[in-house]
Every structure is written in C-alpha cells, then in structure tokens.
C-alpha positions as CSV (number, residue, x, y, z in Angstrom):
1,M,-80.2,-60.0,-30.8
2,S,-78.7,-58.6,-34.2
3,C,-75.8,-56.6,-34.8
4,T,-77.7,-53.7,-35.8
5,T,-81.4,-53.1,-34.5
6,G,-84.0,-50.8,-35.8
7,S,-87.7,-50.4,-37.2
8,S,-86.9,-48.7,-40.3
9,V,-84.5,-48.6,-42.8
10,N,-83.7,-44.9,-42.3
11,R,-83.1,-45.6,-38.6
12,E,-80.8,-48.6,-39.4
13,E,-78.5,-46.7,-41.7
14,R,-78.2,-43.9,-39.2
15,H,-76.8,-46.2,-36.6
16,K,-75.2,-48.7,-38.7
17,S,-71.5,-49.4,-37.2
18,I,-68.7,-51.4,-38.9
19,G,-66.0,-52.6,-36.8
20,V,-65.5,-51.5,-33.0
21,P,-68.1,-48.6,-32.3
22,M,-66.9,-45.6,-30.6
23,R,-70.3,-43.9,-30.3
24,C,-74.0,-44.7,-30.9
25,W,-75.7,-42.9,-33.6
26,C,-77.2,-40.8,-30.2
27,G,-73.8,-39.7,-29.3
28,R,-73.3,-41.7,-26.4
29,K,-70.0,-43.2,-25.9
30,E,-69.6,-47.2,-26.5
31,D,-68.0,-49.4,-23.7
32,F,-68.6,-53.1,-23.6
33,L,-70.7,-54.9,-21.0
34,V,-70.8,-58.6,-20.2
35,S,-74.1,-60.6,-20.9
36,K,-75.8,-62.1,-17.9
37,T,-78.5,-63.6,-19.8
38,N,-79.1,-67.6,-19.8
39,E,-78.7,-67.6,-23.6
40,N,-75.6,-65.7,-23.7
41,P,-73.7,-66.1,-20.4
42,Y,-70.4,-64.0,-20.2
43,R,-70.8,-63.0,-23.8
44,R,-69.3,-59.4,-24.2
45,F,-71.3,-56.9,-26.2
46,Y,-71.2,-53.0,-26.8
47,P,-74.3,-51.5,-26.1
48,C,-75.6,-48.0,-26.3
49,Q,-75.9,-47.0,-22.4
50,G,-79.1,-44.7,-23.5
51,A,-80.8,-47.8,-24.9
52,L,-80.1,-49.8,-22.0
53,Q,-81.6,-46.9,-19.5
54,R,-84.7,-46.6,-21.8
55,Q,-84.9,-50.3,-22.7
56,T,-85.2,-49.6,-26.5
57,E,-83.5,-51.2,-29.3
58,L,-83.3,-48.2,-31.6
59,H,-79.8,-48.0,-30.6
60,L,-76.6,-49.6,-31.2
61,F,-75.8,-53.0,-30.2
62,K,-72.9,-55.2,-31.2
63,W,-71.3,-58.4,-30.0
64,V,-67.6,-57.8,-29.0
65,E,-66.5,-60.8,-31.6
66,V,-68.6,-59.6,-34.5
67,A,-67.1,-56.1,-33.7
68,M,-63.5,-57.3,-33.8
69,A,-64.2,-59.5,-36.9
70,E,-65.1,-56.4,-38.9
71,E,-62.4,-54.4,-37.5
72,F,-59.9,-56.9,-38.6
73,E,-61.4,-57.2,-42.0
74,A,-61.3,-53.5,-42.2
75,Q,-57.7,-53.1,-41.4
76,K,-56.8,-56.1,-43.7
77,V,-58.3,-53.9,-46.6
78,E,-56.5,-50.8,-45.3
79,I,-53.1,-53.1,-45.1
80,G,-53.9,-54.2,-48.6
81,K,-54.1,-50.6,-49.9
82,A,-50.8,-49.6,-48.1
83,F,-48.8,-52.5,-49.8
84,S,-50.1,-51.4,-53.0
85,E,-49.1,-48.1,-52.7
86,L,-45.7,-49.1,-51.4
87,Q,-45.4,-51.4,-54.4
88,R,-46.2,-48.5,-56.7
89,M,-43.7,-46.4,-54.9
90,G,-41.2,-49.0,-55.3
91,G,-41.9,-49.0,-59.0
92,D,-41.4,-45.2,-59.3
93,C,-38.1,-45.5,-57.3
94,S,-36.7,-47.9,-59.8
95,A,-37.8,-45.9,-63.0
96,L,-36.3,-43.0,-61.1
97,E,-33.0,-44.7,-60.5
98,D,-32.8,-45.9,-64.2
99,R,-33.0,-42.5,-65.3
100,V,-30.5,-41.0,-63.0
101,C,-28.3,-43.8,-64.2
102,Q,-29.3,-42.8,-67.7
103,L,-28.4,-39.2,-67.3
104,E,-24.9,-39.9,-65.5
105,N,-24.2,-42.3,-68.4
106,D,-25.2,-39.7,-71.0
107,A,-23.1,-37.0,-69.1
108,K,-20.2,-39.3,-68.9
109,L,-20.4,-40.0,-72.8
110,R,-20.5,-36.2,-73.5
111,K,-17.5,-35.7,-71.1
112,A,-15.7,-38.3,-73.2
113,E,-16.8,-36.8,-76.5
114,E,-15.4,-33.5,-75.4
115,C,-12.0,-35.0,-74.4
116,S,-12.0,-36.7,-77.6
117,N,-12.8,-33.5,-79.6
118,K,-10.2,-31.6,-77.6
119,R,-7.6,-34.4,-78.2
120,K,-8.7,-34.2,-82.0
121,A,-8.1,-30.4,-81.9
122,V,-4.6,-30.7,-80.3
123,V,-3.6,-33.2,-82.7
124,G,-4.9,-31.1,-85.6
125,V,-3.0,-28.0,-84.3
126,S,0.0,-29.9,-83.6
127,R,0.2,-31.2,-87.3
128,H,-0.3,-27.7,-88.5
129,L,2.3,-26.6,-86.0
130,G,4.6,-29.2,-87.5
131,V,3.7,-28.3,-91.0
132,A,4.5,-24.6,-90.2
133,V,7.8,-25.5,-88.7
134,C,8.9,-27.6,-91.5
135,V,8.0,-25.0,-94.0
136,A,9.8,-22.5,-91.8
137,G,13.0,-24.7,-91.7
138,G,12.6,-25.2,-95.4
139,L,12.4,-21.3,-96.3
140,A,15.3,-20.8,-93.9
141,L,17.4,-23.2,-95.8
142,V,16.6,-21.9,-99.1
143,Y,17.4,-18.3,-97.7
144,K,20.7,-19.5,-96.3
145,A,21.3,-21.1,-99.9
146,V,20.2,-18.1,-101.7
147,C,21.7,-15.1,-99.6
148,G,24.8,-16.9,-98.3
C-alpha cells in the first residue's frame, strides 16, 4: 500500500498528510495498528478507522516509519529556522551592545570635555582675579606714595 491513496487528484490532496497523522480528512482520530499480513508482518501503520470499517482506500493510510521519517524531516526544518532566528537575534544583540558602548563612551567624553571647560573657566577667572589683585595692589602703592 502507498502512504496516501485516492482515485483522484482532488481527493488525494484532501487527505494527504505529512508526518504523524492526527486525524484523517474525514475527521476520525488516527491511532496506529500492527499489520498481520504475510507481506508486512508486525509492521505498524496509521489507518483511518472509518476506512477499515468500510473497506475503502479513500481514507488516510501511512506506515509508522514513513510518518516518523517525515516528522523528523519537518522538525529538522523547524530547528534550522529557529537556529537562524537565534543567530539573527545574536547579531542584533551585538549591534545593540556596540551602540550602548558607543553612547557610554560619548557620554564620558562629553563629561570630560565639560570638566575641561570648567577647569579652563576657573583658570581664566583665576588669572583675571590675579591681574585685578595686582592692579589693586599697584594702585594702593601709588595712592600711598602720593597721599602719603
């Protein structure tokens, strides 16, 4: 028997199943059974219970090993997608970390520049104050010399 059976393309598409089947296209739940035929002794398969009762091949039939192989292949694809997403997120995190470090360095640089500017301002005020004290002292000496 084949994995999917049907007499027309439309019906075949309707009950085609990838991986472990949960339900047939007719809505019946799938449970596996063990074959008792001479061709496939003790081989496990998923049949539609409705198909077994009516002796028709229009419902889902799949060997367990075929279903498991398809399921593993589908999971492999999903795991690959998840790893790709994790790699993308890791790149985003690295870029964000670089940006945060850059902003921290910019903030430290601005703070250092502010301190430097304040220091320059204090030095400038100190010079002016020193000049003012010298001028005042010189005027005091001149006043004392003139006035007595």
